[in-house]
C-alpha positions, -999 to +999 in steps of 0.1 A: -251+350-590-219+361-606-210+326-615-244+319-631-227+311-664-219+281-648-256+271-651-262+279-684-261+255-712-233+254-737-252+264-765-266+293-748-232+308-737-221+301-775-246+325-788-240+352-764-221+383-777-189+400-765-193+428-742-193+459-760-189+442-793-155+434-789-142+399-803-134+372-778-098+367-777-077+334-781-066+316-751-078+315-715-075+352-711-110+353-729-120+385-747-090+403-757-088+439-749-051+451-758-036+476-732-032+507-753-037+540-735-066+556-745-070+594-753-079+615-722-061+582-700-033+607-687-057+636-673-080+611-659-052+595-639-040+629-627-076+639-614-076+606-595-038+613-581-051+650-571-085+636-557-082+647-516-042+651-523-041+688-532-024+700-501-001+667-499+007+674-537+018+710-532+042+701-504+057+674-530+062+697-552+078+721-529+102+693-516+109+683-551+119+715-560+140+720-531+154+683-538+165+695-577+181+729-563+201+705-543+214+684-572+225+720-587+242+732-557+272+706-563+279+718-595+278+756-587+300+748-556+325+733-579+328+764-600+331+782-567+356+759-549+380+760-579+376+798-590+375+815-555+399+791-536+420+767-555+426+792-583+438+818-557+456+792-534+478+785-559+488+818-572+498+827-538+519+798-538+499+776-513+467+757-514+455+758-478+482+781-458+474+803-434+505+827-448+497+864-455+470+867-481+454+833-477+427+844-449+401+853-477+409+820-493+403+799-464+371+820-454+359+815-488+362+775-484+347+777-450+316+794-462+314+774-492+314+742-472+292+755-448+267+761-478+269+730-492+262+709-455+231+735-450+217+728-487+224+692-487+209+685-453+176+705-466+179+686-497+178+651-476+149+664-456+131+675-485+140+638-503+126+622-471+094+640-473+082+641-505+089+601-507+068+596-473+040+617-487+038+602-521+040+564-505+005+575-488-007+595-519-002+566-542-016+536-518-044+558-512-051+565-551-047+527-557-076+522-527-096+546-547-092+527-582-100+496-562-130+507-545-144+522-577-137+490-597-155+469-570-184+491-566-187+494-604-185+457-605-217+453-581-239+474-607-227+455-637-252+427-652-246+392-653-242+393-690-207+411-684-194+384-663-206+361-689-185+374-717-153+384-700-129+358-684-126+361-647-086+360-652-089+389-672-109+407-647-086+402-619-055+411-640-072+447-639-073+440-603-033+433-595-014+437-628-029+471-640-033+485-606+005+477-601+014+495-634-008+527-624+014+523-586+046+525-608+035+554-624+022+572-593+047+564-570+077+563-588+078+578-625+052+611-619+077+623-592+109+612-608+100+631-641+088+660-622+121+665-603+139+653-634+124+680-658+133+706-629+165+693-629+170+697-666+157+730-667+179+743-636+211+729-654+202+743-686+200+779-669+231+773-650+249+766-682+236+795-700+246+815-670+281+802-670+290+797-712+263+800-745+293+779-766+296+751-742+259+749-736+251+746-774+275+718-773+257+702-748+224+704-769+234+691-798+244+656-775+210+659-755+194+659-790+211+626-799+201+611-768+166+621-769+163+607-805+181+575-793+156+577-762+126+578-782+135+546-807+146+523-781+120+532-754+094+531-778+102+496-788+106+485-747+068+501-744+056+480-772+071+448-757+060+457-721+024+461-729+028+428-749+043+413-716+012+429-693-013+412-719+010+378-714+007+381-675-029+382-679-031+353-700-010+333-677-029+342-650-061+335-662-048+299-673-033+293-639-066+307-620-086+279-644-062+250-636-065+257-598-103+258-599-103+226-621-075+207-605-097+176-598-104+174-634-073+176-644-063+148-622-094+121-629-086+129-667-050+124-664-045+157-680-012+171-661+009+165-692-014+184-717-017+212-689+020+215-685+024+220-725-004+245-725+011+264-695+046+263-712+033+278-743+018+310-723+049+307-704+070+306-737+049+334-750+056+357-717+092+348-719+094+359-753+078+395-748+094+398-717+130+392-727+125+420-757+110+444-732+139+439-710+162+441-735+155+473-752+148+487-714+184+475-704+202+485-736+188+523-732+209+534-699+244+516-715+241+536-746+232+569-731+257+566-704+286+562-736+270+591-752+275+611-720+311+600-720+316+611-756+297+644-743+323+642-712+353+642-735+342+665-760+333+692-735+368+688-720+385+694-754+362+721-766+367+739-728+405+731-733+410+749-766+386+778-753+406+786-725+439+778-743+430+805-771+410+828-746+380+828-768+353+852-752+330+839-731+294+849-738+267+844-710+237+858-697+256+886-679+280+895-708+314+885-721+345+879-706+375+850-706+364+814-696+376+802-665+391+765-657+368+767-629+335+769-655+350+743-676+351+717-647+316+730-638+302+725-669+317+688-672+300+681-638+268+694-649+266+676-684+273+641-667+242+651-643+223+662-673+230+630-692+220+608-663+190+630-658+178+624-696+186+586-689+165+587-661+133+603-678+139+578-707+138+547-684+104+558-672+087+560-710+081+524-708+066+524-677+046+552-682+037+535-713+023+504-695+009+524-664-013+541-686-020+511-708-032+495-672-050+528-665-073+523-693-080+489-690-089+503-651-112+532-668-127+508-690-139+484-660-150+516-642-167+532-673-188+499-679-225+502-686-241+496-653-271+475-649-303+495-659-333+497-636-361+517-644-384+499-619-403+521-596-421+492-577-408+483-544-411+453-519-421+464-484-431+445-450-467+448-448-501+439-426-536+443-430-554+472-410-588+463-391-605+469-425-585+444-442-566+465-463-531+462-468-508+488-453-469+491-450-458+478-417-424+492-400-409+456-393-412+419-410-444+403-403-440+377-427-462+391-452-449+413-482-465+437-503-456+453-538-454+491-533-469+504-566-468+542-571-491+553-596-477+585-615-509+594-634-531+601-602-504+602-576-520+572-555-498+541-539-517+511-541-500+477-522-504+446-539-498+412-518-468+392-525-483+358-533-457+342-559-482+343-591-459+342-619-468+345-657-446+349-689-469+355-722-455+351-757-419+354-747-390+356-769-355+359-762-320+355-777-287+364-765-281+380-799-304+393-822-294+372-849-305+340-831-336+333-804-332+305-779-367+310-768-396+314-789-431+319-781-429+309-741-461+310-721-470+298-688-486+302-659-475+296-619-506+301-595-491+308-560-479+273-540-475+257-574-445+238-583-435+239-621-409+218-636-389+224-668-373+192-683-357+188-718-321+182-732-292+203-729-296+237-746-336+236-747-337+271-729-346+260-694-319+280-673-325+310-696-363+311-688-350+311-648-326+341-657-354+357-677-376+357-640-348+370-621-341+396-649-304+389-655-317+396-689-344+417-706-366+404-732-374+420-763-406+405-769-433+392-747-443+400-708-435+384-677-459+394-648-453+389-612-485+391-592-499+407-621-471+435-622-447+438-654-415+429-640-400+458-659-417+479-635-403+460-605-369+472-588-345+443-597-330+443-560-368+439-546-374+414-577-344+394-569-348+396-529-387+377-536-371+350-554-347+319-538-324+302-559-303+269-553-282+262-580-262+229-592-230+245-584-229+258-546-210+290-541-198+288-505-177+318-493-150+323-466-165+327-433-183+303-407-213+282-415-237+304-399-225+336-421-229+315-452-264+307-443-269+346-430-261+354-469-297+346-478-309+376-454-282+396-435-303+411-409-313+375-399-306+363-362-285+333-354-319+315-340-333+322-376-306+306-394-306+279-372-344+275-381-333+276-417-309+250-412-335+227-395-358+231-423-333+224-449-323+194-428-286+208-427-287+213-386-276+176-380-246+177-399-236+212-388-238+204-352-214+178-357-187+201-373-156+209-350-172+240-342-206+235-353-219+268-368-190+286-361-168+264-382-150+283-404-152+273-444-129+281-470-121+273-505-158+274-514-163+248-486-138+225-498-140+202-465-178+197-472-192+169-491-210+182-519-242+172-504-235+189-472-225+224-493-260+219-512-280+219-476-261+247-467-273+265-500-307+254-494-308+269-457-296+302-472-324+303-496-350+294-465-336+322-444-347+346-469-381+333-466-390+340-502-423+333-519-411+321-552-380+296-554-359+286-582-342+251-580-317+245-608-307+211-608-300+211-574-297+172-571-278+163-603-244+160-587-251+137-558-256+105-549-290+090-546-289+084-507-278+121-502-303+131-526-330+119-505-320+139-476-313+170-501-350+166-514-364+163-482-349+196-472-362+209-507-395+196-501-398+215-468-384+250-486-410+242-510-440+242-490-462+269-497-439+285-521-440+291-561-415+268-573-397+267-605-379+234-608-349+223-638-343+186-632-326+160-650-337+132-627-373+131-634-384+111-604-380+144-584-404+165-606-432+135-605-452+155-581-453+192-600-487+209-608-470+216-644-443+198-665-428+216-692-412+197-718-387+221-736-369+213-773-347+241-791-366+270-769-400+259-774-424+242-750-436+211-769-456+192-742-472+207-707-490+188-683-486+170-651-470+139-648-500+115-654-509+135-683-481+134-701-477+098-691-507+090-708-501+111-742-473+088-743-451+118-759-415+128-756-420+130-717-433+096-719-402+085-736-379+102-714-393+090-684-395+054-695-355+058-707-367+053-745-341+078-749-321+101-730-322+137-718-289+143-736 
């Protein structure tokens, strides 16, 4: 059903509005949805991450805290080694000797080394643990996103798929979720760890020296300003790169689906040129995005080098002139160990700031992807206010219709009347009426005008007319793919707005011109019409559709695997399977939308015989360009620009010598 757009005429599609009033974008990507993060996106993303992962994330936070503390321990140990081991050793005339007075120095060294080994061991375990946990959290979060997107997609109206390019939707499942993966699995843990590291470093710096901390703060301010400017530009181009990837993927998908058409019309050169333009655009924005992203780290590294040299110079001056050192615990002379420790911490700080800056563009792209994902999840589902349901039924000993607990071959509409609390059952016969129906895909332009027709149970009603006359639109309204603003459509005397959409569609069988076969066996594709059908029922449906003969000649018969929309089968064989799929559903009403227009005359006879078997005893709506297939219809509706201009059976319309007569005799063509 999602591909119903293929079966609509160009005029109908042109008149349909973009979803949510958004303008159609240029190029193969369809509606342009710029990947800008909306307000509240980050908070929503965090909720998704925490959903069902609260305790895992608490463990992750503890492990990241331990990992951050480990990185600080290296700087602290440097100061201890210099001030408690090297400096006392130099004063004693030995660096690592066993002479008198050196026992305490050696003891300090062993204690510091033992502490460092212990801390680093905990750090390695903590880092390994949180990365393993985050891998699971990330993939489960993406799984939840994909489930929610797909579940929502099943509730969306056909209108959504008619107004959104399929490549654009696929990009949401691939590119956008991958951008979210980068944020959740990489950026969030890194930013949390880097933030803890920066806080720890600042505390340690204030503990050691206020003067040197102030010098570091000046350089960090410069680094942040540069990061903001460069990362902002990178973020802008990365979002543009995301759009360009979506456009290119949409074009590639389009070319793969239409490869036969491309080759038939020798369109390979033009296709290459069109792809080159999209690829060139992707190259341009990708180049700019990566230029800005790649230049940031060298800039920050050089600022860090300047800071390193400056701190070494400032520290040396402070030590040489014995300037009082202000810190958390008071004032005392600045030691060489503190200066060296500061140099290490400054290097670590500049690297940490660089890591955070590198994540800005990734986070921006991830939030843009999350916005597009949430946009799909937030789409308005197909509204269904129906309350009349379809049930299996039977007649009791008094001839009254009652509900049955199993399939009896008889269906009924179960209608609950809120006014008096009673429930009535109406036998499903296939009586369809359209009364003064007006419809337009936009309010400004109607495509159907005052359509009234009556299809009695078992009748065959045919629609003929030029492309754009509104034939397929009428069948779309019977299916309630779209709701009508004016007029009535009644099914067995019940307004179809009162019938639940799923039950309404379950009572309608559809055979389209373009057949969609799914990856699976032939049996699976036939059973798609009714999932609880047995193998025997599927085989009977295939026999009814004249498909059994060719299916048994397939390599594995009904167990033959079909892929690529049944590309190994002929168009006629694929159509016969689609007829069998409709037959196994055993619906009382059938819609045949130009089901034989794309097959040869010889195959048409076989398919037509299958359809004739399918139509027996059913109300049938037929859309056909080949007028020979509708001669036996009880009523033929001739449409022109959304109006019924002639109606009657074949003989009546021929006798009137109007438009149908001219179409049938070839005076002018349908097109």
